[in-house]
C-alpha positions as CSV (number, residue, x, y, z in Angstrom):
1,X,-70.4,37.9,-6.3
2,X,-70.4,33.9,-6.3
3,X,-67.1,33.2,-7.9
4,X,-66.1,37.0,-8.6
5,X,-64.3,39.2,-6.1
6,X,-65.3,42.8,-5.7
7,X,-61.6,44.6,-5.9
8,X,-61.9,47.7,-3.3
9,X,-60.4,51.0,-4.5
10,X,-60.7,55.0,-4.7
11,X,-60.7,56.8,-8.0
12,X,-60.0,60.3,-9.0
13,X,-61.1,61.3,-12.9
14,X,-58.3,62.9,-14.2
15,X,-56.6,64.3,-17.7
16,X,-54.0,66.6,-18.8
17,X,-52.7,67.9,-22.0
18,X,-49.4,68.9,-23.0
19,X,-49.0,71.7,-25.8
20,X,-46.9,74.1,-27.1
21,X,-47.8,76.7,-24.6
22,X,-46.8,74.2,-21.7
23,X,-48.7,71.7,-19.3
24,X,-51.8,72.4,-18.5
25,X,-54.2,70.3,-15.9
26,X,-58.2,70.2,-15.4
27,X,-60.5,69.2,-12.9
28,X,-61.8,65.7,-12.7
29,X,-64.9,64.5,-11.4
30,X,-63.7,65.4,-8.0
31,X,-63.3,68.6,-8.9
32,X,-59.7,68.4,-8.0
33,X,-56.7,69.7,-10.0
34,X,-54.4,67.1,-10.8
35,X,-51.1,67.4,-11.6
36,X,-50.0,65.5,-15.0
37,X,-48.5,62.3,-13.9
38,X,-49.9,60.7,-17.3
39,X,-52.7,62.0,-19.3
40,X,-50.7,64.3,-22.0
41,X,-51.8,65.2,-25.3
42,X,-48.7,64.8,-27.7
43,X,-48.4,66.6,-31.3
44,X,-48.8,63.6,-34.2
45,X,-46.0,62.3,-35.7
46,X,-46.3,61.5,-39.5
47,X,-43.3,59.1,-39.6
48,X,-45.7,56.6,-37.3
49,X,-48.6,57.0,-39.2
50,X,-48.7,53.7,-40.7
51,X,-46.8,51.7,-38.2
52,X,-48.3,49.1,-35.8
53,X,-47.0,46.4,-33.7
54,X,-48.0,43.0,-34.3
55,X,-46.9,41.4,-30.7
56,X,-42.9,42.4,-30.9
57,X,-42.4,42.9,-34.5
58,X,-43.4,46.2,-36.3
59,X,-45.0,45.9,-39.5
60,X,-46.8,48.1,-41.6
61,X,-50.6,48.1,-42.5
62,X,-53.0,49.5,-45.1
63,X,-55.2,52.6,-43.9
64,X,-57.9,50.9,-45.7
65,X,-57.9,48.4,-43.1
66,X,-56.0,44.7,-43.0
67,X,-56.6,42.2,-40.8
68,X,-53.2,41.5,-39.0
69,X,-51.5,38.5,-37.7
70,X,-51.7,38.6,-33.6
71,X,-50.7,35.1,-32.7
72,X,-48.0,37.0,-30.6
73,X,-50.0,39.1,-28.1
74,X,-48.8,39.1,-24.7
75,X,-52.4,37.5,-23.5
76,X,-54.1,34.5,-26.0
77,X,-57.0,36.0,-27.1
78,X,-59.4,33.5,-28.7
79,X,-59.5,33.3,-32.4
80,X,-63.1,34.9,-32.5
81,X,-61.8,38.2,-31.8
82,X,-59.1,38.8,-34.0
83,X,-62.0,38.1,-37.4
84,X,-64.0,41.4,-36.4
85,X,-65.0,44.2,-38.4
86,X,-65.4,47.8,-37.2
87,X,-69.0,48.6,-36.7
88,X,-70.0,51.4,-35.4
89,X,-73.6,51.0,-35.0
90,X,-72.9,48.1,-32.5
91,X,-71.8,50.1,-29.1
92,X,-72.3,49.0,-25.8
93,X,-76.6,48.5,-25.2
94,X,-77.4,49.0,-28.7
95,X,-80.5,47.0,-30.0
96,X,-78.9,43.8,-31.6
97,X,-75.3,44.2,-30.4
98,X,-74.2,40.7,-29.1
99,X,-70.7,40.3,-28.1
100,X,-68.8,40.8,-31.2
101,X,-71.5,39.2,-33.8
102,X,-72.0,41.5,-36.8
103,X,-68.9,43.3,-35.6
104,X,-68.5,46.0,-32.6
105,X,-67.3,49.5,-32.0
106,X,-64.3,50.0,-30.0
107,X,-65.9,50.1,-26.4
108,X,-68.1,46.5,-27.4
109,X,-64.9,44.8,-28.8
110,X,-63.0,45.6,-25.5
111,X,-66.2,44.6,-23.2
112,X,-66.9,41.3,-25.1
113,X,-63.2,40.3,-24.6
114,X,-62.9,41.0,-20.8
115,X,-66.2,39.6,-20.3
116,X,-64.8,36.2,-22.0
117,X,-62.3,36.3,-19.5
118,X,-64.6,36.5,-16.5
119,X,-64.5,40.3,-16.2
120,X,-67.9,41.9,-15.0
121,X,-69.0,45.7,-16.2
122,X,-72.2,47.1,-17.5
123,X,-72.5,48.5,-21.1
124,X,-70.8,51.9,-20.6
125,X,-70.1,54.3,-22.9
126,X,-66.9,56.2,-23.0
127,X,-67.6,59.0,-20.4
128,X,-69.7,56.6,-18.3
129,X,-67.1,54.3,-17.9
130,X,-64.7,57.4,-16.7
131,X,-67.0,58.6,-14.1
132,X,-67.8,55.2,-12.9
133,X,-66.7,54.0,-9.3
134,X,-68.6,50.9,-8.9
135,X,-67.3,48.5,-11.3
136,X,-64.1,50.4,-12.5
137,X,-61.2,52.4,-10.8
138,X,-58.9,54.7,-12.5
139,X,-55.3,53.2,-12.5
140,X,-52.0,55.2,-12.7
141,X,-50.2,52.7,-14.9
142,X,-51.6,50.5,-17.4
143,X,-52.0,47.1,-16.5
144,X,-53.0,43.9,-18.5
145,X,-56.5,44.0,-18.9
146,X,-57.1,47.6,-18.2
147,X,-59.2,49.7,-20.4
148,X,-57.3,52.4,-22.3
149,X,-59.2,55.6,-23.3
150,X,-57.8,58.1,-25.7
151,X,-59.1,61.1,-27.8
152,X,-58.7,64.3,-29.7
153,X,-59.2,66.3,-26.9
154,X,-58.9,66.0,-22.7
155,X,-62.1,64.8,-22.4
156,X,-64.1,61.6,-21.7
157,X,-66.9,62.0,-23.9
158,X,-66.5,60.4,-27.5
159,X,-63.2,59.1,-26.4
160,X,-61.6,55.8,-27.7
161,X,-61.5,52.7,-25.6
162,X,-58.8,49.7,-25.9
163,X,-57.7,47.0,-23.9
164,X,-54.1,46.9,-22.6
165,X,-52.3,43.6,-23.1
166,X,-49.5,44.2,-21.0
167,X,-45.6,45.3,-21.8
168,X,-46.9,48.8,-23.5
169,X,-49.5,47.4,-25.9
170,X,-52.8,48.0,-26.3
171,X,-55.6,46.1,-28.1
172,X,-58.2,48.3,-30.1
173,X,-60.9,48.1,-32.8
174,X,-60.8,51.6,-34.6
175,X,-63.2,52.8,-37.4
176,X,-59.8,54.1,-39.2
177,X,-58.1,50.7,-39.0
178,X,-61.2,48.7,-39.7
179,X,-59.8,45.6,-37.6
180,X,-58.4,44.5,-34.6
181,X,-54.9,45.7,-34.4
182,X,-51.9,46.0,-31.6
183,X,-50.3,49.4,-31.3
184,X,-48.2,50.8,-28.5
185,X,-49.9,53.0,-26.6
186,X,-47.1,56.1,-27.9
187,X,-47.9,55.1,-31.4
188,X,-51.7,55.5,-30.9
189,X,-51.3,59.2,-29.7
190,X,-49.0,59.7,-32.5
191,X,-52.3,59.9,-34.7
192,X,-54.1,63.4,-34.0
193,X,-57.5,61.6,-33.5
194,X,-55.8,59.6,-29.7
195,X,-53.4,62.4,-29.3
196,X,-54.6,63.0,-25.5
197,X,-54.4,60.3,-23.2
198,X,-57.6,60.6,-20.6
199,X,-56.5,57.6,-18.7
200,X,-56.5,53.9,-17.8
201,X,-59.2,52.2,-15.9
202,X,-59.1,48.7,-13.9
203,X,-62.5,46.4,-13.9
204,X,-62.7,45.7,-10.1
205,X,-64.9,42.6,-10.8
206,X,-62.3,39.7,-11.9
207,X,-62.0,36.3,-12.3
208,X,-60.8,34.3,-9.5
209,X,-57.0,33.3,-10.1
């Protein structure tokens, strides 16, 4: 892979929901039922609807989509990735979608940052990303530069994709906020549309250190 190295790893798709009726799991791509060590769905908490993490500081934000100050991100993200507006038409593989120029959807935004840092992956949509075993692997913990998939139900199709910054923080671009935002995973899951954690994917083709 030239200056890249391919990290081998066995992956298994998994997700689960926690509801008032108890814990339920379902079969992933391998057809095997797994216990829900992660992948839980939680009930929204109205008290956290308008909270967001900017580095280590909790601030409020406008639901109309304020552009936030992200200088305290645990990972130094280049400035061109902060002033980006949500554009649902600029999804991975869409005509005219180049990086974050002209805006991006959640997947295109996360992939563009990863590619800037030397990671390699195709233009996957969410379900393709989750099912992939060639370029990515399921991770049991959220590590820096992992892709984070959440949804309003326990399925990968249509899942929202964010980028783990480490320290429990996720950088993502959503239609609801409209601009790049950093939140804890718990805060994201406090909103109904992200209540189900599908899981974490580690990109296998990584830059050499």
